[in-house]
matplotlib code that plots the C-alpha trace (Angstrom):
import matplotlib.pyplot as plt

x = [13.9, 14.3, 12.7, 9.8, 11.2, 8.9, 7.4, 5.0, 1.4, 1.0, 4.0, 1.4, -1.3, 0.0, 1.9, -1.8, -3.5, -0.9, -2.6, -6.5, -6.9, -8.6, -9.9, -12.4, -12.5, -9.8, -10.2, -7.9, -6.5, -7.3, -9.0, -8.8, -11.0, -10.5, -13.9, -14.6, -10.7, -9.8, -6.7, -6.7, -3.2, -2.3, -2.1, 1.4, 4.4, 6.5, 4.4, 7.4, 8.7, 6.6, 3.3, 4.1, 5.0, 2.1, -0.3, 1.6, 1.0, -2.3, -2.6, -0.8, 2.9, 6.1, 9.1, 10.2, 7.2, 6.4, 9.7, 9.3, 6.0, 7.8]
y = [7.9, 5.4, 2.7, 1.3, -1.7, -4.8, -4.9, -7.6, -7.0, -5.4, -2.9, -2.0, -1.6, 0.4, 2.9, 3.5, 3.8, 6.7, 8.4, 7.8, 4.7, 2.0, -1.6, -2.6, -5.8, -8.5, -11.7, -13.2, -9.4, -6.6, -4.0, -0.5, 2.9, 6.3, 7.9, 6.6, 5.8, 2.0, 0.3, -3.6, -5.2, -8.4, -11.1, -11.8, -12.1, -9.9, -7.6, -7.4, -4.1, -3.7, -4.6, -2.2, 0.9, 0.4, 0.3, 3.4, 5.3, 4.5, 6.1, 9.2, 9.1, 9.1, 6.8, 9.1, 9.8, 6.3, 5.4, 8.7, 6.8, 3.3]
z = [-8.6, -6.0, -6.3, -3.7, -2.0, -1.4, 1.6, 3.8, 4.0, 7.7, 6.7, 3.6, 5.7, 8.4, 5.2, 3.9, 7.5, 8.6, 4.8, 6.5, 4.7, 6.6, 5.7, 4.3, 3.6, 4.7, 2.8, -0.3, -0.2, 1.6, 0.3, 1.9, 1.1, 1.8, 0.8, -2.9, -3.5, -2.7, -2.7, -3.1, -1.4, -1.9, 1.0, 0.5, 3.5, 1.0, -1.9, -5.3, -5.4, -8.6, -7.3, -4.4, -6.6, -8.8, -5.4, -4.0, -7.3, -7.5, -4.1, -5.1, -3.3, -4.7, -3.9, -2.0, 0.0, 0.2, 2.0, 4.2, 5.7, 6.4]

ax = plt.figure().add_subplot(projection="3d")
ax.plot(x, y, z, "-o")
ax.set_aspect("equal")
plt.show()
């Protein structure tokens, strides 16, 4: 299974907006929601691959699905 790449916060927000998530709060972290689901994205220039992998799995994405949405 391929790893999820480390990406910037703007790219991460764009990927999750494609899945129907919307920005709820934009402070030290970006909080995105879809119904009762919430994702917290750190405001870093580059989010590490491990952190991005955890956020993607919380959204129910496999690494392949995440790469397709990039």
